[in-house]
LOBABA-269578 format. One record per residue (C-alpha): chain; x, y, z; residue in one letter; residue number from 0. Coordinates in Angstrom, 2 decimals, always signed. Each point is the difference from the previous one (the first is absolute). Layout:
BEGIN
mol/px/py/pz/type/seq
A/X/Y/Z/A/NUM
...
//
This chain:
BEGIN
mol/px/py/pz/type/seq
A/-96.43/-16.11/-148.33/X/0
A/+0.58/+2.67/-2.81/X/1
A/+3.24/-1.58/-2.12/X/2
A/-1.12/-1.74/-3.28/X/3
A/+0.90/-3.51/-0.30/X/4
A/+2.62/+1.53/-2.73/X/5
A/+2.13/+1.22/+3.10/X/6
A/+1.90/-2.95/+1.05/X/7
A/+2.29/+2.35/+2.18/X/8
A/-1.35/+2.78/+2.09/X/9
A/+2.42/+2.61/+2.38/X/10
A/+0.34/-1.52/+3.55/X/11
A/-1.45/+3.54/+0.71/X/12
A/-3.58/-0.86/-1.90/X/13
A/-0.07/-3.35/+1.40/X/14
A/+0.07/+0.93/+3.56/X/15
A/-3.05/+2.46/-0.46/X/16
A/-1.72/-2.21/-2.11/X/17
A/+0.00/-2.68/+2.62/X/18
A/-1.10/+2.67/+2.20/X/19
A/-2.88/+0.85/-1.59/X/20
A/-1.01/-3.91/-0.57/X/21
A/-0.45/-0.25/+3.91/X/22
A/-2.35/+3.09/-0.07/X/23
A/+2.09/+2.56/+0.77/X/24
A/-0.69/+3.62/-1.97/X/25
A/+1.76/+2.78/+1.94/X/26
A/+3.92/+0.16/+0.71/X/27
A/+0.89/+2.17/+2.70/X/28
A/+3.29/+1.74/+1.00/X/29
A/+2.81/+2.70/-1.37/X/30
A/+2.08/+0.12/-2.80/X/31
A/+3.37/-0.20/+0.14/X/32
A/+3.09/+0.03/-2.18/X/33
A/+0.60/-4.09/+0.89/X/34
A/-3.85/-0.90/-1.10/X/35
A/-0.51/+2.61/-2.78/X/36
A/+0.31/-2.76/-2.88/X/37
A/-2.28/-2.44/+2.01/X/38
A/-2.86/+2.94/+0.32/X/39
A/-0.24/-0.13/-3.69/X/40
A/-1.17/-3.45/-0.16/X/41
A/-3.06/+0.93/+1.91/X/42
A/-1.45/+1.73/-2.55/X/43
A/+0.45/-3.13/-2.33/X/44
A/-2.47/-2.09/+1.87/X/45
A/-3.70/+0.73/-0.74/X/46
A/-1.84/+1.16/+3.24/X/47
A/+2.96/+0.78/+2.01/X/48
A/+0.71/+3.49/+1.22/X/49
A/+2.70/+1.83/+1.85/X/50
A/-1.39/+1.59/+3.41/X/51
A/+3.16/+2.19/+0.40/X/52
A/-0.09/+1.10/+4.09/X/53
A/+1.47/+2.70/+1.41/X/54
A/+2.48/-1.64/+1.99/X/55
A/+0.88/-3.94/+0.57/X/56
A/-1.88/-0.36/+3.31/X/57
A/-2.84/+0.97/-0.96/X/58
A/+0.35/-2.18/-2.87/X/59
A/+0.51/-2.73/+2.09/X/60
A/-2.80/+1.00/+2.12/X/61
A/-2.79/+0.23/-2.98/X/62
A/+1.56/-3.51/-1.22/X/63
A/-0.84/-1.31/+3.38/X/64
A/-3.89/+1.51/-0.32/X/65
A/-0.06/-1.09/-3.50/X/66
A/+1.05/-3.61/+0.64/X/67
A/-2.83/-0.38/+2.94/X/68
A/-2.58/+0.20/-2.29/X/69
A/+1.49/-1.26/-3.17/X/70
A/+2.30/-2.84/+1.12/X/71
A/+3.28/+1.04/-1.17/X/72
A/+1.73/+3.22/-0.79/X/73
A/+3.26/+1.09/-1.83/X/74
A/+2.35/+2.52/+1.44/X/75
A/+2.93/+1.44/-2.36/X/76
A/+2.70/+2.01/+1.42/X/77
A/+3.72/+1.01/-0.72/X/78
A/+3.24/-1.46/+2.11/X/79
A/+0.55/+0.86/+3.11/X/80
A/-1.47/+3.36/+0.86/X/81
A/-3.17/-1.47/-1.58/X/82
A/-0.12/-3.26/+1.58/X/83
A/+0.90/+1.31/+3.16/X/84
A/-2.54/+2.93/+0.23/X/85
A/-2.50/-2.97/-0.38/X/86
A/+1.18/-2.43/+2.34/X/87
A/-2.51/+1.50/+2.90/X/88
A/-2.63/-0.95/-2.42/X/89
A/+1.09/-3.15/-0.85/X/90
A/+0.80/-1.16/+3.65/X/91
A/-4.01/+0.87/+0.37/X/92
A/-0.77/-2.10/-2.37/X/93
A/+1.98/-2.86/+1.27/X/94
A/-1.52/+0.15/+3.47/X/95
A/-3.66/+0.08/-1.28/X/96
A/+0.21/-2.35/-2.72/X/97
A/-0.50/+2.14/-3.07/X/98
A/+1.95/-1.50/-3.76/X/99
A/+1.68/+2.16/-1.86/X/100
A/+2.88/-0.34/-2.57/X/101
A/+2.37/+2.86/+0.59/X/102
A/+2.08/+0.44/-2.73/X/103
A/+3.47/+2.06/+0.63/X/104
A/+1.87/+1.31/-3.18/X/105
A/+3.63/-0.70/+0.90/X/106
A/+3.08/+1.03/-1.84/X/107
A/+1.73/-2.48/-2.97/X/108
A/+1.87/-3.06/+0.79/X/109
A/+2.70/+1.86/-1.26/X/110
A/+0.00/+2.69/+2.26/X/111
A/-0.56/-2.00/+2.88/X/112
A/+2.88/-2.68/-1.03/X/113
A/+2.40/+3.31/-0.44/X/114
A/-0.82/+1.05/+3.48/X/115
A/-0.71/+3.30/-1.55/X/116
A/-0.82/+2.97/+2.43/X/117
A/-3.45/+0.73/-1.07/X/118
A/-2.45/+2.65/+1.28/X/119
A/-2.44/-1.82/+1.90/X/120
A/+2.44/-1.97/+2.09/X/121
A/+2.06/+0.02/+3.08/X/122
A/+3.16/+0.43/-1.58/X/123
A/+1.37/-2.61/+1.05/X/124
A/-0.62/-2.77/-3.25/X/125
A/-2.30/-1.86/+1.57/X/126
A/-3.28/-0.31/-2.42/X/127
A/-1.43/-2.82/+2.45/X/128
A/-0.76/+1.76/+2.98/X/129
A/-3.53/+1.29/-0.68/X/130
A/-1.34/-3.26/-1.30/X/131
A/+1.72/-1.67/+3.06/X/132
A/-2.38/+2.45/+2.21/X/133
A/-3.07/-0.75/-1.82/X/134
A/+0.47/-3.59/+0.52/X/135
A/-1.13/+0.11/+3.70/X/136
A/-2.83/+1.91/-1.09/X/137
A/-1.64/-1.84/-3.08/X/138
A/-1.02/-3.87/-0.63/X/139
A/+2.58/-0.07/-2.55/X/140
A/+2.63/+2.11/-1.44/X/141
A/+2.45/-0.61/-3.02/X/142
A/+1.60/+1.53/-2.60/X/143
A/+0.24/-1.05/-3.79/X/144
A/+3.71/-1.18/-0.67/X/145
A/-0.69/-1.32/-3.65/X/146
A/-2.58/+0.35/-2.51/X/147
A/-0.28/-3.93/-0.45/X/148
A/-1.57/-0.42/+3.80/X/149
A/-1.65/+3.48/+0.12/X/150
A/-3.68/-1.03/-1.61/X/151
A/-0.03/-2.98/+2.92/X/152
A/+1.06/+2.66/+3.07/X/153
A/-2.54/+1.96/-1.79/X/154
A/-2.90/-2.18/-0.08/X/155
A/+1.02/-1.82/+3.55/X/156
A/-0.32/+3.62/+1.79/X/157
A/-2.87/+0.92/-1.25/X/158
A/-1.54/-3.21/+0.98/X/159
A/+1.44/+0.35/+3.22/X/160
A/-1.51/+3.43/+0.77/X/161
A/-3.49/-0.59/-1.11/X/162
A/-0.56/-3.54/+2.29/X/163
A/+2.07/+0.88/+2.88/X/164
A/-1.15/+3.57/-0.05/X/165
A/+3.41/+1.27/+0.67/X/166
A/+1.95/+2.33/-1.65/X/167
A/+2.92/-1.35/-2.21/X/168
A/+3.21/+2.07/-0.92/X/169
A/+1.11/-0.29/-4.02/X/170
A/+3.53/+2.14/-0.65/X/171
A/+0.25/+0.58/-4.00/X/172
A/+3.20/+1.31/-1.06/X/173
A/-0.31/+2.38/-2.61/X/174
A/+1.63/-1.79/-2.76/X/175
A/-2.70/-3.01/-0.03/X/176
A/-2.73/+1.90/-0.54/X/177
A/-0.03/+0.08/-3.75/X/178
A/+1.64/-3.47/-0.29/X/179
A/-2.46/-2.37/-2.00/X/180
A/-1.37/-2.96/+1.82/X/181
A/-2.69/-2.79/-1.26/X/182
A/-3.09/+1.54/-0.51/X/183
A/-2.12/-3.35/-0.64/X/184
A/+0.80/-0.62/+3.89/X/185
A/-3.01/+2.64/+0.47/X/186
A/-2.35/-2.49/-1.42/X/187
A/+0.07/-2.44/+2.88/X/188
A/-2.13/+2.11/+3.03/X/189
A/+1.66/+0.20/+3.30/X/190
A/-1.16/-2.68/+2.77/X/191
A/-1.23/+2.13/+2.58/X/192
A/-1.67/-2.79/+1.91/X/193
A/+1.52/-0.86/+3.04/X/194
A/+1.58/-3.11/+0.67/X/195
A/-2.22/-2.96/+1.20/X/196
A/+0.20/-0.97/+3.77/X/197
A/+1.65/-3.21/+0.65/X/198
A/-3.21/-2.89/+0.18/X/199
A/+0.09/-1.62/+3.24/X/200
A/+1.20/+3.07/+1.84/X/201
A/-3.09/+2.17/-1.53/X/202
A/-2.52/-3.06/+0.88/X/203
A/+1.48/-0.27/+3.40/X/204
A/-0.32/+3.25/+1.08/X/205
A/-3.29/+0.61/-1.53/X/206
A/-1.35/-2.99/+1.48/X/207
A/+1.49/+1.42/+3.56/X/208
A/-1.83/+2.87/-0.48/X/209
A/-3.38/-1.32/-0.99/X/210
A/+0.06/-2.11/+3.06/X/211
A/+0.68/+3.29/+2.49/X/212
A/-2.91/+1.48/-1.92/X/213
A/-2.33/-3.09/+0.43/X/214
A/+1.16/+0.52/+3.50/X/215
A/-0.36/+3.56/+0.91/X/216
A/-3.19/+1.52/+1.19/X/217
A/+1.02/+3.69/+0.19/X/218
A/+2.36/+0.87/-2.85/X/219
A/+0.81/+2.98/-1.74/X/220
A/+2.32/+1.17/-3.32/X/221
A/+2.32/+2.62/+0.30/X/222
A/+1.11/+1.53/-3.35/X/223
A/+2.84/+2.12/-0.56/X/224
A/+2.08/+1.78/-2.46/X/225
A/+1.33/-3.27/-1.58/X/226
A/-3.40/-1.03/-1.15/X/227
A/-0.29/+2.54/-2.40/X/228
A/+3.58/+0.50/-1.06/X/229
A/+0.35/-3.77/-0.81/X/230
A/-3.61/-0.30/-1.91/X/231
A/-1.84/-2.33/+2.38/X/232
A/-3.11/+2.80/+0.96/X/233
A/-2.05/-2.07/-1.74/X/234
A/+0.83/-3.40/+1.44/X/235
A/-0.69/+1.73/+3.53/X/236
A/-3.21/+1.24/-1.25/X/237
A/-1.22/-3.42/-1.02/X/238
A/+1.41/-1.50/+3.30/X/239
A/-2.70/+2.40/+1.88/X/240
A/-2.56/-0.74/-2.02/X/241
A/+0.29/-3.52/+0.07/X/242
A/+0.69/-0.34/+3.92/X/243
A/-1.78/+3.40/+0.90/X/244
A/+3.27/+0.67/+2.38/X/245
A/+0.06/+3.42/+1.36/X/246
A/+2.55/+1.96/-1.75/X/247
A/+2.22/+2.35/+1.29/X/248
A/+3.12/+2.57/-1.73/X/249
A/+2.94/+1.35/+1.47/X/250
A/+0.69/+3.81/-0.87/X/251
A/+2.03/-1.18/-2.88/X/252
A/-2.51/-2.21/-1.01/X/253
A/-2.64/+2.38/-0.27/X/254
A/-1.76/-0.46/-3.31/X/255
A/+1.56/-3.30/-0.76/X/256
A/-3.54/-1.58/+1.18/X/257
A/-3.43/+1.57/-0.67/X/258
A/-1.20/+2.39/+2.33/X/259
A/-3.82/-0.52/-0.90/X/260
A/+0.23/-3.81/+0.16/X/261
A/-2.15/-0.87/+3.04/X/262
A/+2.75/-1.88/+1.96/X/263
A/+2.37/+2.73/+0.13/X/264
A/+0.45/+0.65/+3.61/X/265
A/+2.47/+3.00/-0.37/X/266
A/+3.81/+1.12/+0.76/X/267
A/+2.25/-1.94/+2.56/X/268
A/+2.96/+1.94/+1.17/X/269
A/+0.45/-1.89/+3.31/X/270
A/-0.56/+2.53/+2.72/X/271
A/-0.83/+3.03/-2.01/X/272
A/-3.10/-1.96/-1.52/X/273
A/-3.44/+0.61/+1.01/X/274
A/-0.70/-1.98/+2.73/X/275
A/-2.48/-2.21/-1.18/X/276
A/+2.15/-0.85/-3.00/X/277
A/+2.84/-0.97/+2.44/X/278
A/-2.20/-1.72/+2.06/X/279
A/-1.37/-2.15/-3.25/X/280
A/+3.26/-0.57/-1.32/X/281
A/+2.34/-0.65/+3.07/X/282
A/-3.01/-2.25/+1.62/X/283
A/-0.29/-2.30/-3.47/X/284
A/+1.26/-3.93/+0.18/X/285
A/+1.33/+0.25/-3.47/X/286
A/+1.64/+2.67/-1.69/X/287
A/+0.75/-0.23/-3.66/X/288
A/+2.72/+2.84/-0.66/X/289
A/+0.45/+0.66/-3.99/X/290
A/+2.82/+1.97/-1.04/X/291
A/+1.07/+1.62/+2.89/X/292
A/+2.65/+2.91/+0.54/X/293
A/+0.16/+0.26/+3.55/X/294
A/+1.78/+3.16/+0.20/X/295
A/-0.16/+2.38/+3.24/X/296
A/-2.43/+2.58/-1.44/X/297
A/-1.88/-2.82/-1.58/X/298
A/-0.61/-2.00/+3.50/X/299
A/-0.16/+2.71/+2.18/X/300
A/+3.56/-0.53/+1.09/X/301
A/+0.16/-3.45/+0.36/X/302
A/-3.18/-0.11/+1.75/X/303
A/-2.01/-3.16/-1.20/X/304
A/-1.27/-1.72/+2.78/X/305
A/-1.25/-3.49/-1.24/X/306
A/-1.51/-2.32/+2.40/X/307
A/+0.49/-3.27/-1.85/X/308
A/+2.81/-1.67/-1.64/X/309
A/-1.81/-1.10/-3.12/X/310
A/+1.30/+2.60/-2.05/X/311
A/+0.14/-0.72/-3.92/X/312
A/+2.07/+2.42/-2.26/X/313
A/+0.00/+0.14/-3.43/X/314
A/+3.09/+1.54/-1.90/X/315
A/+1.01/+0.42/-3.57/X/316
A/+3.08/-2.27/+0.73/X/317
A/-1.12/-2.22/+3.04/X/318
A/-2.61/-1.01/+1.85/X/319
A/-0.49/-0.77/+3.71/X/320
A/-2.01/-2.22/+2.46/X/321
A/+0.66/+0.82/+3.27/X/322
A/+3.75/-0.54/+0.40/X/323
A/+0.17/-2.08/-3.08/X/324
A/+1.57/+1.99/-2.60/X/325
A/-0.70/-1.23/-4.08/X/326
A/+3.04/+2.05/-1.13/X/327
A/-0.51/+0.63/-4.37/X/328
A/-4.01/-0.63/+0.44/X/329
A/-1.36/+2.43/-1.61/X/330
A/-3.46/+1.67/+1.13/X/331
A/-1.66/+0.36/-3.07/X/332
A/+0.02/-3.75/-1.04/X/333
A/-0.93/-1.21/+3.47/X/334
A/-3.15/+2.51/+0.37/X/335
A/-1.04/-1.11/-3.33/X/336
A/+0.26/-3.78/+1.21/X/337
A/-1.36/+1.12/+3.36/X/338
A/-3.53/+1.90/-1.77/X/339
A/-0.23/-3.28/-2.10/X/340
A/+0.09/-2.35/+3.19/X/341
A/-2.27/+2.21/+2.22/X/342
A/-2.30/+0.31/-3.13/X/343
A/-0.72/-3.79/+0.08/X/344
A/-0.04/-0.37/+4.03/X/345
A/-2.37/+0.59/+2.46/X/346
A/+0.20/+2.33/+2.84/X/347
A/-1.62/+0.14/+3.28/X/348
A/+0.95/+3.76/+0.63/X/349
A/-2.61/+2.43/+0.72/X/350
A/+0.33/+4.03/-0.54/X/351
A/-0.02/+2.07/+2.53/X/352
A/-0.19/+4.09/+0.59/X/353
A/+2.68/+2.16/-1.53/X/354
A/+1.11/+2.80/+2.35/X/355
A/-2.16/+2.96/-0.35/X/356
A/+2.73/+2.64/-0.16/X/357
A/+0.29/-0.86/-3.72/X/358
A/-3.04/+2.44/-0.86/X/359
A/+1.81/+2.67/+2.30/X/360
A/+0.44/+2.13/-3.30/X/361
A/-3.63/+0.51/-0.21/X/362
A/-0.16/+2.15/+3.03/X/363
A/+0.89/+3.12/-2.08/X/364
A/-2.89/-0.57/-2.60/X/365
A/-2.14/+2.93/+2.14/X/366
A/+2.91/+2.56/+0.96/X/367
A/-0.54/+2.88/-1.97/X/368
A/+2.06/+2.71/+1.45/X/369
A/+3.32/+0.77/+2.30/X/370
A/+3.61/+0.62/-0.83/X/371
A/+1.63/-3.10/-2.09/X/372
A/+1.60/-2.46/+2.08/X/373
A/+2.21/-3.32/-0.77/X/374
A/-3.00/-2.27/+1.44/X/375
A/-2.28/+1.62/-2.07/X/376
A/+2.05/+0.22/-3.12/X/377
A/+0.79/-3.69/+0.14/X/378
A/-3.60/-1.37/+0.42/X/379
A/-1.66/+2.43/-2.57/X/380
A/+2.37/-1.14/-2.57/X/381
A/-1.68/-3.50/+0.26/X/382
A/-2.97/+1.64/-2.32/X/383
A/+2.21/+1.79/-2.47/X/384
A/+1.72/-2.94/-0.86/X/385
A/-1.55/-2.27/-2.43/X/386
A/+0.84/-3.46/-1.42/X/387
A/+3.12/-0.20/-2.63/X/388
A/+1.94/+2.93/+2.25/X/389
A/+3.56/+0.02/+0.95/X/390
A/+0.78/+1.85/+3.03/X/391
A/+3.75/+0.76/+0.87/X/392
A/+1.02/+0.84/+3.63/X/393
A/+3.04/+1.92/+0.97/X/394
A/+1.60/-1.39/+3.19/X/395
A/-1.34/+1.47/+3.31/X/396
A/-2.80/+1.26/+0.66/X/397
A/-1.88/-0.85/-3.53/X/398
A/+0.86/-3.94/-0.01/X/399
A/-0.88/-0.13/+3.46/X/400
A/-3.36/+2.11/-0.09/X/401
A/-1.43/-1.83/-3.39/X/402
A/+0.17/-3.33/+2.13/X/403
A/-3.51/+1.90/+1.61/X/404
A/-1.36/+0.02/-3.76/X/405
A/-2.52/-2.61/-1.41/X/406
A/+1.59/-0.98/-3.31/X/407
A/-3.00/-0.77/-3.08/X/408
A/+0.60/-2.98/-2.01/X/409
A/+2.99/-0.54/-2.21/X/410
A/+1.72/+3.52/+1.76/X/411
A/+3.90/-0.58/-0.53/X/412
A/+1.92/+1.24/+3.11/X/413
A/+3.91/+1.26/-0.11/X/414
A/+1.82/+0.90/+2.58/X/415
A/+3.97/-1.06/+1.30/X/416
A/-0.64/-0.66/+3.68/X/417
A/+2.96/-2.05/+0.21/X/418
A/+2.73/+1.88/-1.90/X/419
A/-1.91/+3.37/+1.01/X/420
A/+2.17/+2.39/-1.84/X/421
A/-1.23/+3.21/+0.01/X/422
A/-1.49/+1.53/-3.28/X/423
A/-0.33/-3.22/-1.51/X/424
A/-3.52/+0.62/-0.55/X/425
A/-0.42/+2.43/-2.75/X/426
A/+2.68/-1.61/-2.16/X/427
A/-1.84/-2.92/+0.59/X/428
A/-3.57/+1.39/-0.70/X/429
A/+1.50/+1.17/-3.51/X/430
A/+1.34/-3.51/-0.78/X/431
A/-3.57/-1.50/+0.59/X/432
A/-1.62/+2.77/-2.02/X/433
A/+2.20/-0.99/-2.69/X/434
A/-1.32/-3.21/+0.21/X/435
A/-3.90/+0.82/+0.81/X/436
A/+0.20/+2.09/-3.20/X/437
A/+1.29/-3.21/-1.77/X/438
A/-2.64/-2.81/+1.26/X/439
A/-2.74/+2.04/+0.47/X/440
A/-0.04/+4.38/+0.16/X/441
A/-3.15/+0.20/+1.74/X/442
A/+1.53/-1.46/+3.25/X/443
A/+0.97/+2.76/+2.29/X/444
A/+3.64/-0.10/+1.83/X/445
A/-0.77/+2.06/+3.44/X/446
A/+3.28/+1.24/+2.27/X/447
A/+0.43/+0.76/+3.09/X/448
A/+3.05/+1.62/+1.17/X/449
A/+1.08/+2.54/+2.90/X/450
A/+1.33/+3.22/-0.77/X/451
A/+3.48/-0.91/+0.99/X/452
A/+0.31/-2.97/-1.92/X/453
A/-1.38/+1.83/-3.28/X/454
A/+3.47/+2.39/+0.66/X/455
A/+2.14/-3.30/-0.49/X/456
A/-1.32/-0.91/-3.91/X/457
A/-2.11/+2.66/-1.29/X/458
A/+1.53/-0.21/-3.18/X/459
A/-2.05/-2.96/-0.28/X/460
A/-3.12/+2.35/-1.12/X/461
A/+2.21/+0.80/-2.91/X/462
A/-0.31/-3.04/-1.12/X/463
A/-3.63/+0.14/+0.44/X/464
A/-0.13/+3.14/-2.50/X/465
A/+2.35/-0.91/-2.41/X/466
A/-2.26/-3.21/-0.83/X/467
A/-3.48/+1.76/+0.79/X/468
A/-0.89/-2.84/+2.70/X/469
A/-2.71/+0.94/+2.15/X/470
A/+0.74/-1.31/+3.42/X/471
A/-1.93/+1.51/+3.30/X/472
A/+2.84/+1.62/+2.63/X/473
A/-1.15/+0.24/+3.65/X/474
A/+2.57/+2.00/+1.61/X/475
A/-0.83/+0.13/+3.70/X/476
A/+2.04/+2.98/+1.49/X/477
A/+0.35/-0.38/+3.40/X/478
A/+3.01/+2.23/+0.50/X/479
A/+2.90/-2.60/-0.50/X/480
A/+0.95/-3.57/+0.96/X/481
A/-3.00/-1.09/+2.98/X/482
A/+1.03/-3.34/-0.37/X/483
A/+3.29/+0.92/+1.19/X/484
A/-1.46/+2.42/+2.19/X/485
A/-1.97/-2.43/+1.83/X/486
A/+3.01/-2.15/+0.74/X/487
A/+2.31/+2.25/+0.93/X/488
A/+0.90/+4.01/-0.29/X/489
A/-3.41/+1.28/-0.01/X/490
A/+1.18/+3.28/+0.24/X/491
A/+3.62/-0.37/-1.37/X/492
A/+1.09/+2.18/-2.95/X/493
A/+1.12/-3.37/-1.97/X/494
A/-3.80/-0.84/-0.54/X/495
A/-0.73/+3.17/-1.53/X/496
A/-0.61/+0.64/-3.80/X/497
A/+0.16/+3.03/-2.26/X/498
A/-3.17/+1.06/-0.67/X/499
A/-1.56/-0.12/-3.31/X/500
A/-2.78/+1.12/-2.22/X/501
A/-1.39/-3.22/-1.26/X/502
A/-2.30/+1.78/-2.32/X/503
A/+3.01/+1.39/-1.80/X/504
A/+1.42/-3.46/-0.74/X/505
A/-2.35/-1.28/-3.28/X/506
A/+0.32/+4.00/-1.50/X/507
A/+3.86/-0.95/+0.36/X/508
A/+0.36/-3.20/-2.06/X/509
A/-3.60/-0.57/-1.71/X/510
A/+1.47/+2.00/-3.53/X/511
A/-3.48/-0.43/-2.07/X/512
A/-1.26/-2.53/+2.16/X/513
A/-3.64/+0.44/+1.79/X/514
A/+0.13/+0.19/+3.29/X/515
A/-1.97/+1.00/+3.28/X/516
A/+0.82/+0.42/+3.73/X/517
A/-2.18/-0.17/+2.61/X/518
A/+0.49/+1.18/+4.00/X/519
A/-1.91/-1.67/+2.77/X/520
A/-0.59/+0.74/+3.47/X/521
A/-3.75/-1.13/+1.30/X/522
A/-1.64/-3.05/-0.44/X/523
A/-2.55/+2.18/-1.73/X/524
A/+2.65/+0.48/-2.74/X/525
A/+1.47/-3.32/-0.19/X/526
A/-3.55/-1.23/-0.23/X/527
A/-0.95/+2.24/-2.93/X/528
A/+2.90/-1.05/-1.76/X/529
A/-0.59/-3.38/+0.08/X/530
A/-3.62/+0.03/-1.07/X/531
A/+0.93/+2.15/-2.86/X/532
A/-0.01/-1.87/-3.25/X/533
A/+2.33/+1.81/-2.32/X/534
A/+2.12/-0.68/+3.07/X/535
A/-0.62/-3.47/+0.24/X/536
A/+1.40/-0.62/-3.76/X/537
A/+3.62/-0.25/-0.67/X/538
A/-0.06/+2.29/-2.97/X/539
A/+2.97/+2.23/+1.21/X/540
A/+2.73/+0.07/+2.65/X/541
A/-1.52/+1.33/+2.96/X/542
A/+2.38/+1.28/+3.40/X/543
A/-2.32/-0.03/+3.14/X/544
A/+1.77/+1.63/+3.07/X/545
A/-1.34/-1.29/+3.14/X/546
A/+0.05/+2.36/+3.47/X/547
A/+0.74/-1.96/+3.13/X/548
A/+0.78/+0.92/+3.06/X/549
A/+4.33/-0.58/+0.65/X/550
A/-0.54/-3.09/+2.36/X/551
A/-3.08/-1.56/-1.02/X/552
A/+0.49/-3.31/-0.97/X/553
A/-2.00/-3.27/-0.38/X/554
A/-0.04/-1.48/+3.41/X/555
A/+1.93/-3.20/-0.52/X/556
A/+2.54/+2.10/-1.48/X/557
A/+0.53/+1.61/+3.18/X/558
A/+0.09/-3.29/+1.70/X/559
A/+2.85/-1.38/-2.04/X/560
A/+1.62/+3.39/+0.27/X/561
A/+0.54/-0.78/+3.54/X/562
A/+1.00/-3.51/-0.16/X/563
A/+2.49/+0.91/-2.75/X/564
A/+1.53/+2.44/+2.34/X/565
A/+0.41/-2.64/+2.92/X/566
A/+1.37/-2.48/-2.63/X/567
A/+2.42/+2.88/-1.64/X/568
A/+1.35/+0.53/+4.05/X/569
A/+0.29/-3.41/+1.09/X/570
//
């Protein structure tokens, strides 16, 4: 807090940003508008905060998403109506994928609202609550400040909700309240960001039940999904795996939620799209411990899980389940903590068995030295370019399916939007992640893979990169348009084609005085040379790397998924 002890009162606008800074947020995303301008003034009153100033609200929302996935929380500021509706797609994605964000919407003053003035950015019908009502369906909580007396409590509650539940929240802030004075001493008491404890008896019962199932199991497995990362239980899963020596698998959305260098890592399970040995290992298990599951179509091979056992234990952020018994409001974090403690003290007759051999398939490319660049080679070879601490962001489509073949070194973080699946998301999300990495450790690299079609939706985010001299790697897969759509339906349809861009000119357009590099890769030799170049491996400038791929070349799992999706869409 930067307020001196003599300042007994401070403006509400400053209070909001002081609180945001206290919970670890250093970058505020958004677009200025006349209803939020006086609020934005207070960003500069708080030491350590910066205003990103994005090119549009949708990109700002996507960037807030990426930032939050690295930092744990983000803040987005838009103006009323035209601003918050422009960001609504990004907010819905955060809601679907468990990403915490405080969305502050600058709204007209209370007097304007009460007098039902015919203001700009309204529908012209005198109603000012419509947009907040919309947001209530895609946020964990949506509230507007109506009086200064309750303003601080509302702000605090929304921040705690967004942080602990990992969901977006909406704060409507009428412009007349921004400079109203509030009690500064409230900042001296830090927000309680701990999850409420589980009910003791329910927690004890489920831990005992799970432990009994573990003791009985001869062939158990652990399946780790996205919410293990979102809700910060990866370390507890790691302890569990180390203690039990159970084999651990991940889902596509759960990739990077478990250390792939761990000797008990068995690969990625995607139902019928899995490697055959992974499919057999998971589906033949007599006990399945599922952690943080988000069982969407693209995350499950279109719902083709085929467990041969009913002994399935589910750990979720707000409930747990043992077979058919659901324990509402019993949070997985505390259950896993107690379970880890109990297992460490107990004994086990479990004998670890061999893991699927396909977990090492990426090594097939080691001796490949020449040939045309293909999807299969790209994703396996990427395993040797990545290093510990990297953040890899993949776009919905060939990239998010292809990266399943990539082996991640320890402490790599993966970002994708497999559930919500909004094309164009990955570029501004990578920008947000890069902002976070710059604050945490500038030596960590952010590496984006996006298709040429998706790039065209959000390319303005590269302007944000150059504005702040950020240094991500931007790999653009040039395969002449929407390959994933062509695989599903309309291979030769005009609607799946895009305008050709000269990608080598993009950084030239946006860079101003920022140093940059362009590369174009068409062959195995060119990719190998680039990945082995020590200078290229150092993230000291923004780089755009255009990868030239055949139009219908796609990861094998995506080809299979597309056929399933087309059948489902026509049924």
